[in-house]
SERO-4910 file (N, C-alpha, C, O; in steps of 0.05 Angstrom, whole numbers):
BEGIN
 pado doro    nc1    nc2    nc3   cac1   cac2   cac3    cc1    cc2    cc3    oc1    oc2    oc3
  Met    A    211   -293    667    220   -269    653    224   -246    672    206   -241    689
  Leu    A    247   -234    671    253   -212    689    256   -186    672    271   -186    652
  Gly    A    241   -166    679    242   -141    664    251   -117    680    245   -115    704
  Leu    A    266    -99    667    276    -75    680    276    -52    660    289    -54    639
  Gly    A    261    -31    666    261     -8    649    264     17    666    249     21    685
  Gln    A    283     34    659    289     57    676    266     77    677    265     93    696
  Lys    A    248     76    657    226     95    657    199     81    663    178     93    660
  Ile    A    201     55    670    176     41    678    169     49    707    186     49    725
  Lys    A    144     57    711    136     68    736    121     47    753    111     28    743
  Asp    A    122     52    779    107     35    798     77     35    790     66     56    784
  Gly    A     66     11    788     38      9    781     32      6    752     10      0    744
  Asp    A     53      8    735     49      4    706     41    -25    702     50    -44    715
  Ser    A     23    -29    683     13    -56    676     29    -67    652     32    -53    632
  Leu    A     37    -91    655     51   -105    633     33   -128    623     23   -143    639
  Phe    A     31   -131    597     14   -152    585     31   -169    567     44   -159    549
  Leu    A     30   -195    572     45   -215    556     25   -232    540      7   -244    552
  Ser    A     28   -232    514      8   -246    497     22   -264    477     42   -256    464
  Tyr    A     13   -289    475     24   -308    456      4   -331    451    -16   -333    465
  Lys    A     10   -348    432     -6   -372    427     10   -397    432     33   -399    424
  Glu    A     -3   -416    445      9   -442    450    -10   -464    441    -32   -467    452
  Glu    A     -1   -479    421    -18   -501    410    -45   -490    401    -66   -503    406
  Gly    A    -45   -467    388    -70   -455    378    -87   -441    399   -107   -429    392
  Arg    A    -79   -441    424    -94   -428    446    -80   -402    453    -56   -401    458
  Ser    A    -97   -381    455    -86   -355    463    -80   -354    493    -97   -362    509
  Val    A    -57   -345    499    -48   -342    527    -44   -313    533    -31   -299    518
  Phe    A    -54   -304    556    -52   -276    563    -46   -273    592    -61   -283    609
  Gln    A    -24   -260    599    -16   -257    627    -11   -227    632     -4   -211    614
  Thr    A    -15   -219    657    -10   -192    665      9   -191    690     10   -210    705
  Ala    A     23   -169    692     40   -164    715     40   -134    722     35   -118    704
  Ile    A     46   -128    746     47   -100    755     76    -93    762     89   -107    777
  Ala    A     85    -71    752    113    -62    757    116    -51    785     98    -37    795
  Ser    A    139    -56    796    146    -45    822    176    -38    822    193    -56    816
  Asn    A    183    -14    829    211     -5    829    223     -9    802    247    -16    799
  Gly    A    208     -4    781    218     -5    754    222    -33    743    234    -37    722
  Lys    A    212    -53    758    217    -81    751    190    -96    748    170    -88    760
  Phe    A    190   -118    733    167   -135    731    176   -164    726    198   -168    716
  Thr    A    159   -183    732    166   -211    729    142   -227    718    119   -223    726
  Phe    A    148   -246    700    129   -265    691    141   -293    696    164   -297    691
  Thr    A    124   -312    705    134   -339    709    113   -358    697     90   -352    694
  Gly    A    123   -383    690    105   -403    679    120   -425    666    144   -426    667
  Phe    A    105   -443    653    116   -465    639    107   -466    610     84   -457    604
  Ile    A    124   -475    593    116   -477    564    129   -502    552    152   -509    559
  Lys    A    114   -515    534    123   -540    522    144   -535    501    165   -548    500
  Thr    A    138   -517    483    157   -510    461    160   -480    459    141   -465    466
  Pro    A    183   -470    449    187   -441    447    166   -428    429    159   -439    408
  Val    A    157   -405    437    138   -390    420    145   -360    421    156   -350    440
  Lys    A    137   -347    399    141   -318    398    118   -304    413     95   -312    411
  Ala    A    125   -283    427    105   -269    443    109   -239    440    130   -229    431
  Asn    A     89   -224    448     91   -194    449     86   -185    478     69   -196    492
  Leu    A    102   -166    486    100   -154    513     92   -125    510    106   -110    496
  Tyr    A     71   -117    524     60    -89    521     60    -76    549     58    -89    569
  Arg    A     62    -49    548     61    -34    574     37    -15    573     34      2    555
  Asn    A     19    -18    593     -4      0    597    -23      2    574    -40     19    573
  Gln    A    -21    -16    555    -40    -17    533    -48    -46    528    -34    -61    515
  Asn    A    -71    -52    538    -81    -79    535    -88    -84    506   -105    -71    495
  Pro    A    -73   -103    493    -77   -107    464   -105   -117    456   -113   -116    433
  Lys    A   -120   -126    476   -148   -135    470   -166   -111    464   -186   -114    451
  Tyr    A   -158    -88    474   -176    -64    471   -163    -40    458   -177    -23    448
  Ala    A   -136    -39    458   -123    -15    447   -125    -13    417   -121    -33    403
  Asp    A   -131     11    407   -132     15    378   -104     20    367    -98     12    344
  Phe    A    -87     32    383    -60     39    373    -41     34    396    -44     45    418
  Ile    A    -20     18    391     -1     10    412     27     22    405     37     18    382
  Asn    A     39     36    424     65     49    418     87     41    437    109     52    435
  Asp    A     82     23    455    103     15    474    101    -16    477     86    -26    494
  Trp    A    117    -30    462    117    -59    463    143    -70    453    159    -56    441
  Val    A    147    -96    457    172   -109    448    166   -138    443    149   -150    456
  Glu    A    179   -150    423    177   -178    417    196   -194    434    219   -186    439
  Val    A    187   -217    443    205   -235    458    198   -264    450    177   -269    439
  Tyr    A    217   -282    456    211   -311    453    208   -323    481    226   -318    498
  Ile    A    187   -337    485    183   -351    510    195   -379    507    186   -395    490
  Glu    A    215   -385    523    228   -411    522    241   -416    549    245   -397    565
  Pro    A    247   -441    556    257   -448    582    283   -432    589    299   -427    571
  Ser    A    286   -423    613    309   -408    623    299   -380    631    275   -374    629
  Ile    A    316   -364    641    309   -337    650    313   -317    627    335   -314    617
  Ile    A    291   -305    619    291   -285    598    294   -257    610    279   -251    629
  Lys    A    312   -242    600    317   -215    612    309   -194    591    317   -194    568
  Val    A    293   -174    601    284   -152    584    294   -126    598    284   -119    619
  Asn    A    315   -114    586    327    -90    598    325    -66    580    330    -68    556
  Ser    A    318    -43    591    316    -19    574    323      6    590    317      8    613
  Leu    A    335     25    576    340     51    587    315     68    586    313     89    598
  Asp    A    295     57    571    270     71    566    248     55    581    252     46    603
  Thr    A    225     53    569    203     36    579    208      8    567    226     -6    575
  Leu    A    191      1    547    197    -23    531    210    -16    505    222    -33    491
  Leu    A    209     10    498    222     19    473    252     15    476    264     20    497
  Asn    A    264      5    455    293      0    454    303    -21    474    326    -23    480
  Ala    A    284    -38    484    292    -58    503    310    -79    490    307    -86    466
  Val    A    329    -89    505    347   -111    496    337   -136    510    336   -138    534
  Val    A    330   -156    494    320   -182    505    343   -202    503    355   -206    481
  Ser    A    349   -216    525    371   -235    525    365   -258    544    344   -260    556
  Gly    A    385   -276    546    383   -298    565    377   -325    553    381   -346    566
  Thr    A    367   -326    528    361   -351    515    370   -350    486    373   -328    475
  Pro    A    374   -373    473    384   -374    446    367   -359    426    377   -343    410
  Leu    A    340   -363    427    323   -350    407    322   -320    411    321   -304    392
  Asn    A    322   -311    436    322   -282    441    348   -269    434    349   -246    425
  Thr    A    370   -284    436    396   -274    426    395   -269    396    405   -249    386
  Thr    A    384   -289    382    381   -286    352    362   -264    345    367   -248    327
  Leu    A    339   -262    360    320   -241    355    333   -213    359    327   -195    344
  Gln    A    350   -211    379    364   -185    384    382   -178    361    385   -154    355
  Leu    A    394   -198    348    411   -192    325    394   -180    302    403   -162    288
  Leu    A    370   -190    299    351   -178    279    344   -150    287    344   -132    270
  Gln    A    338   -145    313    330   -118    321    353    -99    317    349    -75    311
  Asn    A    378   -108    320    401    -91    315    402    -82    286    408    -59    280
  Arg    A    396   -101    268    396    -94    239    373    -74    233    376    -58    214
  Leu    A    352    -76    248    329    -59    242    329    -32    257    312    -15    254
  Ser    A    349    -29    274    350     -6    292    349     21    278    335     39    286
  Ser    A    365     24    257    366     50    243    339     56    230    330     79    229
  Leu    A    327     35    220    300     39    207    279     46    227    262     63    222
  Lys    A    281     34    251    262     41    272    266     70    281    246     83    288
  Glu    A    290     79    281    296    107    288    283    126    268    272    146    276
  Lys    A    285    119    243    272    135    222    242    135    226    229    156    222
  Met    A    230    112    233    201    110    236    191    127    259    170    138    258
  Arg    A    208    129    280    199    146    303    197    175    296    183    190    310
  Lys    A    210    183    275    209    211    266    186    217    247    181    240    240
  Ile    A    171    196    240    149    199    222    123    197    238    119    176    252
  Lys    A    106    217    237     81    215    253     61    198    238     56    202    214
  Asp    A     51    179    252     31    161    239      6    176    233     -5    190    250
  Pro    A     -5    174    209    -30    188    201    -53    182    220    -71    199    223
  Glu    A    -52    159    234    -73    152    253    -73    171    276    -93    174    290
  Leu    A    -50    185    281    -48    203    304    -50    232    295    -47    250    312
  Phe    A    -56    237    270    -59    265    260    -83    278    273   -103    266    279
  Thr    A    -79    304    278   -102    320    287   -121    325    263   -113    320    241
  Asp    A   -145    334    269   -164    340    247   -152    360    228   -156    359    204
  Glu    A   -137    380    239   -125    401    222   -103    389    204   -102    396    181
  Glu    A    -87    371    216    -65    359    200    -76    341    178    -64    339    157
  Lys    A    -99    328    183   -111    311    163   -121    327    138   -124    315    117
  Lys    A   -125    353    142   -133    369    119   -110    375    101   -113    383     78
  Asp    A    -85    372    111    -61    377     95    -55    351     80    -40    334     89
  Thr    A    -66    349     56    -63    324     40    -34    318     33    -26    295     31
  Ala    A    -18    339     28     10    335     21     25    322     45     40    304     41
  Leu    A     20    333     69     33    321     93     23    293     98     39    275    104
  Leu    A     -3    289     94    -14    262     98     -2    242     79      6    220     87
  Asn    A     -1    249     53     10    231     33     40    226     37     50    204     33
  His    A     54    247     46     83    244     51     88    224     73    106    207     71
  Ser    A     72    226     95     75    207    117     69    179    109     83    160    116
  Lys    A     48    176     93     40    149     84     61    137     66     67    113     69
  Arg    A     72    153     48     93    143     31    118    135     47    131    114     41
  Ala    A    125    152     66    149    146     83    145    120     99    164    104    101
  Ile    A    122    116    110    116     92    125    117     68    107    128     47    114
  Glu    A    105     70     83    105     48     64    134     41     56    141     17     54
  Gln    A    150     62     50    178     57     41    193     43     63    208     24     58
  Asn    A    190     52     88    204     39    111    194     10    115    210     -7    122
  Phe    A    168      6    110    158    -21    113    172    -40     93    180    -62    101
  Tyr    A    175    -32     68    187    -50     49    217    -52     53    229    -73     47
  Glu    A    230    -30     62    258    -32     70    262    -52     92    281    -68     92
  Gly    A    244    -51    112    245    -70    134    241    -99    124    254   -117    135
  Thr    A    223   -102    105    218   -129     94    243   -140     81    250   -164     85
  Glu    A    258   -124     66    283   -133     53    304   -141     74    318   -160     71
  Ile    A    306   -125     96    324   -131    117    317   -158    130    335   -174    136
  Lys    A    292   -162    135    282   -187    147    288   -211    129    296   -232    139
  Leu    A    283   -208    103    289   -230     85    318   -238     85    326   -261     85
  Ala    A    335   -217     84    364   -222     85    373   -235    111    390   -253    111
  Phe    A    361   -227    133    367   -239    159    358   -268    159    373   -285    169
  Ala    A    334   -274    149    324   -301    149    343   -319    132    347   -343    139
  Ala    A    354   -309    111    372   -324     94    398   -330    110    410   -352    107
  Asp    A    407   -310    125    432   -313    141    429   -332    164    448   -345    173
  Tyr    A    405   -334    175    399   -351    199    377   -371    194    358   -373    209
  Ala    A    380   -385    171    359   -403    162    354   -426    182    332   -438    181
  Asn    A    372   -432    199    369   -454    219    355   -445    244    352   -462    263
  Ser    A    346   -420    246    334   -410    270    303   -408    267    293   -402    245
  Gln    A    289   -414    289    260   -411    288    252   -382    284    230   -376    274
  Val    A    270   -363    291    265   -335    286    259   -331    256    241   -315    248
  Ser    A    275   -344    239    272   -341    210    246   -354    200    233   -343    182
  Leu    A    239   -377    211    214   -390    204    191   -372    210    173   -369    194
  Asp    A    191   -359    234    169   -341    241    169   -316    223    148   -306    216
  Leu    A    192   -306    216    194   -283    198    181   -290    171    165   -274    161
  Leu    A    188   -313    160    177   -321    134    147   -326    135    133   -319    116
  Glu    A    138   -337    157    109   -341    159     94   -314    158     73   -312    146
  Ser    A    105   -294    171     93   -268    171     96   -254    144     77   -243    133
  Leu    A    120   -255    132    125   -242    107    111   -255     83    106   -242     63
  Ser    A    103   -280     86     89   -294     64     61   -283     60     48   -290     40
  Arg    A     52   -266     78     26   -253     74     28   -230     54      8   -221     43
  Ile    A     52   -221     49     56   -198     31     56   -207      2     74   -221     -6
  Asn    A     35   -200    -13     32   -210    -40     57   -205    -57     66   -223    -71
  Ser    A     68   -181    -56     89   -174    -75    116   -186    -68    135   -185    -83
  His    A    118   -199    -44    144   -211    -36    143   -241    -34    162   -253    -25
  Ile    A    122   -254    -43    119   -282    -39    141   -299    -51    149   -319    -40
  Phe    A    151   -291    -75    171   -307    -88    199   -301    -77    217   -318    -79
  Lys    A    203   -278    -65    227   -274    -49    227   -291    -24    247   -302    -16
  Val    A    203   -293    -12    200   -311     10    206   -340      2    219   -355     17
  Glu    A    197   -348    -21    201   -375    -31    231   -382    -33    240   -403    -26
  Lys    A    246   -362    -42    275   -367    -45    288   -372    -19    305   -390    -16
  Val    A    281   -357      2    292   -361     28    281   -386     41    295   -401     56
  Tyr    A    255   -391     36    242   -415     47    257   -441     38    259   -460     54
  Ser    A    267   -441     14    282   -464      4    307   -470     20    318   -492     19
  Met    A    317   -450     35    341   -453     51    336   -465     78    354   -474     92
  Leu    A    310   -466     86    304   -476    113    309   -506    115    307   -521     96
  Pro    A    316   -515    139    319   -544    143    292   -558    140    271   -546    144
  Glu    A    292   -584    133    268   -599    127    248   -599    150    224   -598    146
  His    A    258   -600    175    239   -602    197    223   -576    200    201   -576    210
  Phe    A    234   -553    192    219   -528    192    199   -528    169    176   -519    173
  Lys    A    206   -538    146    188   -540    123    164   -557    130    141   -552    120
  Arg    A    168   -578    146    146   -597    152    130   -587    176    109   -599    183
  Ser    A    139   -566    189    124   -555    212     98   -542    203     94   -537    180
  Ala    A     81   -536    223     55   -523    216     59   -497    201     46   -492    181
  Lys    A     78   -481    211     83   -455    198     96   -459    171     91   -444    152
  Gly    A    114   -479    169    127   -485    143    107   -493    122    109   -485     99
  Leu    A     86   -508    130     66   -517    111     48   -493    103     38   -492     80
  Ile    A     43   -475    121     28   -451    115     42   -434     93     30   -425     74
  Ile    A     69   -431     97     85   -416     78     84   -429     51     79   -416     30
  Ser    A     87   -455     50     86   -470     25     60   -467     11     58   -464    -13
  Glu    A     38   -468     27     11   -465     15      8   -438      2     -4   -435    -19
  Arg    A     17   -417     16     15   -390      5     31   -387    -20     22   -374    -39
  Ile    A     54   -398    -21     71   -397    -45     56   -411    -69     55   -400    -91
  Asn    A     45   -434    -64     31   -449    -85      6   -434    -94      0   -435   -118
  Lys    A     -8   -421    -76    -31   -405    -84    -24   -383   -103    -38   -377   -122
  Lys    A     -1   -370    -97      8   -348   -114     16   -357   -142     17   -340   -160
  Arg    A     20   -382   -145     28   -392   -172      3   -399   -189      5   -405   -212
  Gln    A    -21   -396   -177    -45   -403   -192    -50   -383   -215    -58   -391   -236
  Val    A    -43   -358   -210    -46   -337   -231    -20   -321   -232    -15   -305   -215
  Met    A     -4   -326   -253     21   -313   -256     20   -292   -278      3   -292   -295
  Ile    A     40   -273   -277     42   -254   -299     48   -270   -325     66   -286   -326
  Gly    A     32   -264   -346     35   -278   -371     14   -299   -375     11   -310   -397
  Ser    A      0   -306   -353    -21   -327   -356    -48   -314   -362    -52   -290   -359
  Lys    A    -66   -331   -372    -93   -322   -378   -109   -317   -353   -108   -333   -334
  Ala    A   -122   -294   -352   -139   -288   -329   -161   -309   -327   -173   -316   -347
  Ile    A   -168   -318   -303   -189   -338   -299   -216   -324   -297   -220   -306   -280
  Asp    A   -234   -332   -314   -261   -320   -314   -277   -328   -289   -272   -349   -278
  Phe    A   -295   -311   -281   -313   -317   -259   -338   -300   -262   -338   -280   -276
  Thr    A   -360   -309   -249   -385   -294   -250   -394   -288   -222   -392   -305   -204
  Met    A   -403   -263   -218   -411   -255   -191   -431   -232   -193   -433   -219   -214
  Lys    A   -446   -228   -172   -467   -206   -173   -455   -180   -161   -439   -180   -143
  Asp    A   -465   -158   -173   -457   -132   -162   -476   -125   -139   -493   -140   -132
  Ser    A   -472   -101   -129   -488    -93   -105   -518    -90   -110   -534    -89    -92
  Asp    A   -525    -88   -136   -554    -86   -144   -565   -113   -152   -588   -115   -159
  Gly    A   -548   -134   -150   -558   -161   -157   -554   -168   -187   -562   -189   -195
  Lys    A   -542   -150   -202   -537   -156   -231   -513   -175   -234   -493   -172   -220
  Val    A   -516   -194   -251   -495   -214   -256   -473   -202   -274   -478   -192   -296
  Ile    A   -448   -203   -264   -425   -192   -278   -405   -215   -282   -400   -230   -264
  Asn    A   -393   -216   -306   -370   -235   -308   -346   -220   -320   -349   -202   -336
  Leu    A   -323   -230   -312   -298   -216   -319   -294   -216   -349   -285   -195   -360
  Ala    A   -302   -237   -363   -298   -239   -392   -313   -217   -407   -306   -210   -429
  Ser    A   -334   -206   -395   -350   -186   -408   -335   -159   -411   -343   -142   -426
  Leu    A   -313   -157   -397   -297   -132   -398   -274   -134   -418   -257   -117   -419
  Lys    A   -273   -156   -432   -253   -160   -453   -253   -136   -472   -273   -125   -478
  Ser    A   -229   -130   -482   -224   -107   -500   -215    -83   -484   -208    -62   -496
  Lys    A   -215    -84   -458   -205    -63   -441   -182    -73   -423   -178    -97   -419
  Tyr    A   -166    -54   -413   -148    -60   -392   -164    -60   -366   -178    -41   -360
  Val    A   -162    -82   -351   -178    -85   -327   -160    -88   -302   -142   -105   -302
  Leu    A   -164    -72   -282   -151    -76   -257   -170    -92   -239   -190    -81   -230
  Leu    A   -165   -118   -236   -181   -135   -219   -171   -131   -190   -149   -139   -183
  Asp    A   -188   -119   -174   -180   -110   -147   -195   -125   -126   -220   -127   -127
  Phe    A   -180   -136   -106   -192   -150    -84   -190   -133    -58   -168   -123    -52
  Trp    A   -212   -129    -44   -212   -112    -21   -235   -120     -2   -248   -140     -7
  Ala    A   -238   -105     20   -260   -110     39   -265    -84     54   -247    -68     57
  Ser    A   -289    -81     64   -296    -56     79   -279    -54    104   -274    -31    113
  Trp    A   -271    -76    116   -256    -76    141   -226    -73    137   -211    -71    157
  Cys    A   -217    -73    112   -188    -72    106   -178    -43    104   -183    -30     83
  Gly    A   -164    -33    124   -155     -6    124   -136      1    101   -141     21     87
  Pro    A   -116    -15     95    -98    -10     73   -112     -9     46   -105      6     28
  Cys    A   -133    -26     43   -149    -26     18   -162      1     14   -161     12     -7
  Arg    A   -175     10     35   -190     35     33   -172     59     31   -180     80     20
  Glu    A   -149     57     42   -129     79     39   -120     82     10   -113    104      1
  Glu    A   -121     60     -5   -113     61    -33   -136     71    -51   -130     77    -74
  His    A   -160     73    -41   -183     80    -58   -179    107    -72   -186    110    -95
  Pro    A   -169    128    -58   -165    154    -73   -147    151    -97   -151    164   -117
  Asn    A   -127    133    -95   -109    129   -118   -124    114   -141   -120    121   -164
  Leu    A   -141     95   -134   -157     81   -154   -177    100   -167   -181     98   -191
  Ile    A   -189    117   -151   -208    136   -162   -195    154   -182   -205    159   -204
  Ala    A   -171    164   -175   -156    182   -193   -149    168   -219   -151    179   -241
  Ala    A   -140    142   -217   -132    127   -240   -156    122   -258   -155    124   -283
  Tyr    A   -178    115   -246   -203    109   -261   -212    133   -276   -219    132   -300
  Glu    A   -213    156   -263   -223    180   -276   -204    189   -298   -213    200   -319
  Lys    A   -178    185   -295   -159    194   -315   -158    177   -340   -155    187   -362
  Tyr    A   -162    150   -337   -159    132   -359   -183    117   -369   -182    102   -388
  Arg    A   -206    122   -356   -230    107   -363   -238    111   -392   -249     93   -406
  Ser    A   -233    135   -402   -240    142   -430   -220    131   -450   -224    132   -474
  Lys    A   -198    120   -440   -177    109   -457   -176     79   -458   -158     67   -468
  Gly    A   -197     66   -446   -198     37   -447   -190     23   -422   -181      0   -422
  Phe    A   -192     37   -399   -184     26   -373   -209     24   -355   -225     43   -355
  Thr    A   -211      3   -340   -232      1   -321   -223    -15   -296   -201    -27   -297
  Ile    A   -239    -16   -276   -233    -30   -252   -256    -49   -245   -280    -41   -248
  Leu    A   -251    -73   -237   -271    -91   -227   -262    -98   -199   -242   -112   -195
  Ser    A   -277    -89   -179   -270    -94   -151   -286   -118   -140   -310   -118   -142
  Val    A   -271   -136   -127   -284   -159   -114   -280   -157    -84   -258   -157    -74
  Ser    A   -302   -154    -70   -301   -152    -41   -302   -180    -29   -316   -198    -38
  Ile    A   -286   -184     -7   -288   -209      8   -303   -204     34   -300   -219     54
  Asp    A   -321   -184     34   -339   -180     56   -358   -204     59   -363   -218     39
  Thr    A   -369   -207     83   -390   -227     86   -417   -214     94   -438   -227     94
  Glu    A   -416   -188     99   -441   -173    106   -446   -152     84   -430   -133     81
  Lys    A   -468   -155     70   -474   -137     48   -476   -108     57   -467    -90     43
  Ser    A   -489   -103     80   -493    -76     88   -467    -61     92   -465    -37     85
  Lys    A   -447    -74    104   -421    -61    109   -407    -56     83   -394    -36     79
  Trp    A   -409    -75     64   -397    -73     38   -408    -49     23   -394    -32     13
  Val    A   -435    -48     21   -449    -26      7   -443      1     20   -440     21      6
  Glu    A   -443      1     46   -437     26     61   -410     37     54   -406     61     49
  Ala    A   -390     19     52   -362     27     46   -360     37     17   -346     56     12
  Ile    A   -375     25     -1   -375     34    -29   -384     63    -31   -372     80    -44
  Gly    A   -406     69    -16   -417     96    -17   -399    116     -3   -395    138    -12
  Lys    A   -389    108     20   -372    126     36   -346    133     21   -337    156     22
  Asp    A   -334    114      7   -309    118     -8   -314    129    -36   -295    135    -50
  Lys    A   -340    132    -44   -348    143    -70   -336    128    -93   -323    139   -111
  Leu    A   -339    101    -93   -329     84   -114   -351     81   -135   -373     74   -130
  Thr    A   -343     88   -160   -363     89   -182   -360     66   -202   -377     64   -220
  Trp    A   -339     50   -201   -336     29   -220   -351      4   -209   -362      4   -187
  Thr    A   -350    -18   -224   -365    -42   -218   -354    -56   -193   -330    -61   -191
  Gln    A   -372    -62   -175   -365    -75   -150   -381   -101   -148   -405   -102   -152
  Val    A   -367   -123   -143   -381   -149   -140   -372   -164   -115   -351   -158   -104
  Ala    A   -389   -182   -106   -382   -198    -82   -402   -222    -81   -425   -219    -89
  Asp    A   -392   -244    -72   -410   -267    -66   -415   -271    -37   -429   -289    -28
  Leu    A   -402   -252    -21   -406   -251      8   -398   -277     22   -409   -284     43
  Lys    A   -378   -291     11   -368   -316     23   -341   -312     35   -328   -331     43
  Gly    A   -332   -287     37   -306   -282     50   -283   -295     35   -282   -295     11
  Asn    A   -265   -308     51   -242   -321     38   -249   -348     27   -231   -364     19
  Lys    A   -275   -355     25   -284   -379     12   -297   -373    -15   -308   -390    -28
  Gly    A   -295   -347    -23   -308   -338    -47   -295   -349    -73   -272   -357    -72
  Glu    A   -311   -350    -94   -302   -362   -119   -276   -349   -130   -256   -362   -135
  Ala    A   -277   -323   -133   -254   -309   -145   -230   -309   -126   -207   -312   -135
  Tyr    A   -235   -307   -101   -214   -307    -80   -198   -333    -83   -173   -332    -82
  Leu    A   -212   -355    -85   -198   -381    -87   -185   -385   -114   -163   -395   -116
  Lys    A   -199   -377   -136   -188   -381   -162   -162   -365   -166   -144   -374   -180
  Tyr    A   -160   -342   -154   -137   -325   -158   -116   -328   -136    -96   -314   -136
  Gly    A   -120   -347   -118   -100   -354    -99    -93   -331    -80    -70   -328    -72
  Ile    A   -113   -316    -72   -109   -293    -55   -103   -303    -26   -117   -320    -16
  Thr    A    -83   -292    -14    -76   -298     13    -79   -274     32    -81   -277     56
  Ser    A    -78   -250     21    -82   -226     36    -91   -204     18    -86   -204     -6
  Ile    A   -104   -184     30   -113   -161     14   -101   -135     27    -94   -135     51
  Pro    A    -98   -114     11   -106   -111    -17    -89   -128    -36    -65   -133    -31
  Ala    A   -101   -136    -58    -87   -151    -79   -100   -144   -106   -125   -139   -106
  Asn    A    -85   -142   -127    -97   -137   -153    -81   -149   -176    -58   -157   -173
  Phe    A    -94   -150   -199    -83   -161   -223    -90   -143   -246   -113   -136   -250
  Leu    A    -70   -134   -261    -76   -117   -285    -77   -136   -309    -58   -150   -315
  Ile    A   -100   -135   -323   -106   -153   -345   -108   -137   -371   -122   -117   -371
  Asp    A    -94   -146   -392    -95   -131   -417   -120   -139   -434   -135   -157   -426
  Pro    A   -125   -125   -456   -149   -129   -472   -152   -158   -482   -174   -166   -490
  Asn    A   -130   -173   -483   -131   -201   -492   -136   -220   -469   -136   -245   -473
  Gly    A   -140   -210   -445   -145   -227   -422   -121   -238   -409   -122   -258   -394
  Ile    A    -97   -226   -414    -72   -236   -403    -64   -218   -379    -66   -194   -380
  Val    A    -56   -231   -357    -46   -217   -334    -19   -205   -340      0   -220   -346
  Ile    A    -16   -179   -338      9   -166   -345     23   -154   -321     47   -145   -323
  Ala    A     10   -152   -298     23   -142   -274      6   -150   -250    -18   -156   -253
  Lys    A     18   -150   -226      4   -158   -202     11   -139   -179     33   -128   -178
  Asp    A     -8   -134   -162     -4   -120   -137      8    -92   -141     29    -85   -129
  Leu    A     -5    -77   -158      4    -49   -163    -11    -30   -144    -35    -33   -140
  Lys    A      3    -11   -133    -11      8   -116      5     34   -116     29     35   -123
  Gly    A     -8     56   -108      5     81   -106     20     90   -131      9     89   -153
  Glu    A     45     99   -127     61    109   -149     68     88   -170     71     94   -193
  Ile    A     69     63   -161     76     41   -180     52     37   -199     57     33   -223
  Leu    A     28     39   -189      4     37   -207      4     61   -226     -1     57   -250
  Lys    A      8     84   -216      8    108   -233     29    105   -256     23    112   -279
  Ser    A     52     96   -249     74     93   -268     67     72   -290     72     77   -313
  Lys    A     55     50   -282     47     29   -301     26     39   -320     27     34   -344
  Leu    A      6     53   -309    -16     63   -326     -6     85   -345    -15     86   -368
  Ala    A     12    101   -335     24    122   -353     39    109   -375     39    119   -398
  Glu    A     53     87   -369     68     72   -390     49     61   -411     56     62   -435
  Leu    A     26     51   -403      7     39   -421     -8     60   -438    -12     56   -462
  Phe    A    -16     82   -425    -34    100   -438    -20    127   -447    -32    142   -463
  Glu    A      4    132   -437     17    157   -444     45    153   -454     61    172   -456
  Gly    A     52    129   -460     79    123   -469    100    128   -448    123    134   -455
  Gly    A     93    124   -422    112    127   -401    116    155   -391    133    161   -374
  Lys    A     99    174   -401    101    202   -392     93    205   -363     93    227   -352
***
């Protein structure tokens, strides 16, 4: 791999990270005269990430990186910047990947104008309107990007780039059936591949509990050791919520859940949260820190837990809205979408 960046400085560290046959591979290079080089051998093409001056093993936030495919031949990474806006070329998969990056370019430009809340100063964090605006903008761009990627995968179904895209997108609960539609277009050898089988498994798991189906009952202990079962909440609208103390997006959604619970609890709405934590102390600490007052349960078995498996969860946050008759009427509601749905149920859509 040959790299050239007009703003890459002498002594800059470049980190190349990928997995080969389940084994993590990590290489480093030092830039000289704005250039860097990686060499090596690989059995089959793999997707990799290239970072500048931020070792991904230790960095909390990475802002200068680019995706590449490692495959036989000379891979060229050229940029007028550092790694930002780099054009990757020289091999078939990287040529296809660059076509995807071209489609995403305008969206990436929009993202650069949005300050990530993780980088907010303490003063900026006090401005809840600004904080919420940034979070909504980032979320909107994320889903716009997802739609672009799905369309691209459909257009280039014969490329490994699309297989890798679908494997990543199949983690998104709300898009799993859109993924399924594009997955059906893949050639059979991709479907039989390790990643193809992972996608298929995730699709099948999501079919375990569908909108319109009966909610599956389960029994679990709360943080005080009291036995709780889902069926005991019958006669109410229940938001069955899956989360964990270590899940950032889950905890970012908690203020919205608190607001919904306080607003509608007297009207027949409640929440049952199932944690997939494995350490009780961290789970209980997060409940207290986030000031969650509704029922919290966990069997501390992580992704091997009873409810996690019964409901076909593949990623969190995930939730199911269950009506008083025990029927699932919606899935994966968050933010404004959750507010709108609850307003529809309890306020006639106001």
